[in-house]
N, C-alpha and C positions, 0 to 999 in steps of 0.2 A: 328492380334490377329483376332478380327471379319472375317475378309475374310477368314482365315484357315475355320473357326468354318461353315463356310456359304457355302465355298466347298465341305467340307467332306460331311455336311450332304447332299450337293443337288446327295453325288455320293450314296448314300444310296439307293436310287429306282433302279440302277445301275447294284446293284445284281442280280437284278432277271433275266438281259440280260447280266451280263461276268459269258460265262463259266466255269471260276477262281472259281466261289465261290459254294460253296454248296447249294444255295436256288436257283439257275439261273432254271430257271420258268421249260426247256425239264428237269430236274432231278426233279423236284416238280411232273410236270406233271405223268413222267415214275412212281415213287411213288406213283401215283394215281393209277394208272393202274395195279403197283402190289398189291397192298391194294384192287383192285376188285377181284383180284385171292381170296385173301382172306376170302374177305364177302362172293361171292358166293360159296365158299368149304364150312363156318362155320355157313353159316343162311340159312334157312329152308323158311323163309316168306321173300322174297325179294323186294326189291322195290327202286326208285332213292333216296326218303326223307328217305328208311331206313339206305341206304348207305351214305347219307349222317351226316347222327347221329352216322355211325360209325365212320366215318373219321376225325369228329368234333367235340367228348363229350363235355359240358360242363368242364365237373369235370378236364378235360385234359386243353385245349384251356386258358380256363378261371381261372386255377390255380394260386393263388397267385407264386406260382415257376417259372411258363411258364411266366408271366405278367413279373415278375424282367428280365427274359431271353429278353421280346424285348426290356426294358427299355437298357441292358446291350450292346445290338446289339450296341445302339446311342452311350451311357457313353465310351462303348470300339475304337469304334471308334474315335472318339475328342481326349482322350489317347492317343492312337495312334500317332495321325496325330500332337499335340501338347508338348507332352514330352518323345516319343517312337520315333519318327523319325529322331531325330538330332542323336540319340544316336546309331542306329540299323546297322552292322559292312552292308555293303555291297556287292554284289558278285565282280563285275568287280576287284580290287583291290587284290582279294584272287585270281581269274583268273591266273591274270598277273603276282602272286608271284609263283603259282604253274606249270605255263609254263617255269617263270624265273628258277626256282629250280632246273626242268626237263633238261632243259637246259645245266646248270651249271656243273650236276652230269654226265647226259649222253652225252653231247655235241647237237647241232643245227644238226636234221633231216630233209629229205627230208621227209611231210608225206608221208601217206599209198598211193598207187593208190588204191584204193575198187572204186568199185561202189558203185556211191555216194546215191541210194537206200538204200547199205547193210551199209554205215558208217550212215548215217539219225537213222534208224533200232537203230545201235548199240545204240552210242545217246540215243535217245528216251527212248530205254529199259534200259541203265544204268542210265537217270534218275530219271525214273522212280522206279525202285529198290534201289539207293541210299538212293531216299527220304523215302519211306518205312520205309527202316529199321535202321533209322539215327530217325525217328518219334519213330519205335519200341522203340529204345534206350532210344530218350528223356522220350517217357511216362514209361517206366521203371524204370527208377530213380524218374521221379515224385511221381511214387508210392514206394519206396523202400527206398528212402532217407529221413529224418525225417524234415529236415529244407524242403524240395523241396513240398514233400508231404500238408504242411499246403500251399501254393498257389493252389497245382492241387485241395483240396478240394472242394474249391468254381464250382469246377465243378459238384463235387460230392455232391453237396448238394442239386442239384434238387429234389423235388419232388415227378416234372413229366416230360413225355420228348416228347419235340417237334422238329421239324427241328430246333427251333431256340437256342435251347438248344448249338449245337458248339458254339455260341456266348458267352457262359455262361464260361467265366476266368479268370484270375486273371491278368491286367497289365503284373503283374512278367511273367506269365505263358504266357502269346504272347509273350512277347521279347526273352524270350526263344526260341519257333519255330520260330520266325521272323528271329533270328539272325542264328539258323539253318539250315533255308530254303539256306539265303546268302551263309551260308558254300558247303552245297549242292553243289549248283547251280556253285559257285567259281568251287570246289574242280573238276566237271562235264566238265565244261568248259574247265578249265585249262590242262586236261588232252587228252579232247578231240581234244584241238589246238595243241598239242604237237605232235600228232602222227596221226591228219588229216587236219590240215591248217583249211582253213575256207568255208572247205567242210560242219563241222558239222552244223545240223541243227536239225529239232524235228518236227516229226508227228503230228500233230494235228489236232482238231476236233472243229472247231469256238472260235482256240486262246489256247485251250489247252492240255496239253499233253495228246496224243489219249486212252494211258492207264489208265491216268487219270479219263479221260471222261468215260471210260468205267465201268469203279467201280464207280462213282458219276452218273451212267444212270441207272447202277444195283444196285438200292435202298439204295443208302447211303442215303438219307434220313427216313428210313424207320427205321435205328437207332435208333435213338434218337425220339424215338414215342413209343403209345400204341400197336400198332401191330406187331404181332408177325409171323415171318415172320424166316424160314429155308429153308437152300439149301439140305439138306443133309449130309449122315455122308462123303460124298465121297469131294464131295465140297467144307465141312470146314474144312477137313485136308489143304486145299491148300488156300480158301479165309475165310475172315469173314465175317462174316452172318450178319446182320439183326438181326439178335435171338442173335446170339453172345454179339454183341456189346451188349443189351440191358442186358444178362447176366454179363456183368461187373460193371453195373451197379448196378447188386442184393446187398438188405440189407442181404443177408445170408452169412453167413465171409466164407461158403465153397467156397466162386465163388468171393469174394476176388484178387485183384491183377492180377486176370485172364484174356486169352481174352482181351492183352494190341496191341495187332496189330490193324494197319490201313486196309490196303487191302486186307495182305498175311498172313496165317497162321503159313508162315513153320518159324515162328522168335521164336512165340510161343509155335513150335512144340519141338525145338531145346531147349526152356529153362524149358522145362516142364509146362507152365500156360496155356495151351489149354484147353479150354470146348468144346464140341460138344450142343445144339439144347437138341438134343435127350439123355444126362446122365442128363438135368435138367427138372424139373417140373413147377408149376407154380413159379413166380417172381412175390416179390415187387421191387418198386425204391426208393433211395432215403432219406433210414434209417438205424438202425444200427451204425456201423461204418463210416458213413459217415453222421451223421445225428448230424451235427457236430455248430449246431448254426449260420448260415448263411439267417439270418429271416428276414435280411431287405438287399436295396443298399449299403448302408455303412457300414454294418456289415461283406459282400463280399469281399467292400474294403480294411477296416481297422485291420477285425477278422485275415488273414491269415496275417499281416502284423505283429501284437503283437507277436503271437505264432511265429513266424519265429524266431524273437528276441529271444525268451526262448528258441529254439532248438538251436539255435546259441551260448546261451550260456553254456547252454549244454555241446555240442561238447567242449567247451572254458574251461568247470570245468574238464572233462574227461580227455581231453589230462594232462592240466598240473597236474590231480593227478597222472598220468599214468607217465611223465616224476620225479615231487617228488617221486615217489615207487623207480622207478633206480638211481634215485640218493640218 
């Protein structure tokens, strides 16, 4: 156990050099560049010291909520390694099962003889689209299903937003997202192997899906920040901007359960949950419905469990009442 703890703690600094992590150094640097555009636009008195005060206000980065996020980055990493890793489903058996089912239904087939570059592009795009759609789907359920919402409340209990707020999540939610990722990869690899054989591969930039890299490069770290960065109405009908995700964290009841998408806005458009930055004035973060008493690390971990059990009991009671009324 000590070896696992030591190994996982030593991995944390590598988050800044791993393109698959949101706080990868290049993504953070690109966010700083984008933030400088906003600073130059809204501040008449410009200086390097002023820019750093704009970028790192103590009221945000040293807030109790932010300090909780820094701790959760570490504790959630250890919980995942010690408790969740053994029970998270993996991609390989899913991919083999998908490919096997396809063969049993449609028979064995010769892989399509398409140009390798086209196959790689299709596979990379499919991974990105299926990943983004299932992220939206799970996020939608986390908001709409009372039992699941109790766990997702931990993320929305943030009173301020920093790039580290992405790691403010309950282990149950983290488990669901990890299983979702395995399913997405397994399904895409299974279908890809059936149609294209061993030609499937992924266009990557520094080891990350090229489309995911570009999404993270263009301001993903400003999503959880105090810096309002809108992409304008046209682009915000296709992609979720940093400002739109901040609206998702707004305390205004009109903004609850909106902008649930990760990269693409099309899923929100289809479900009527999209709000553009131009439709919203000044917002504040983490109160109202989302101010749910997660005022300590212990509460962030334990309160969702207690409240989820209550929701489960309500559901069971409701079902029993329905059955009783029918009989």
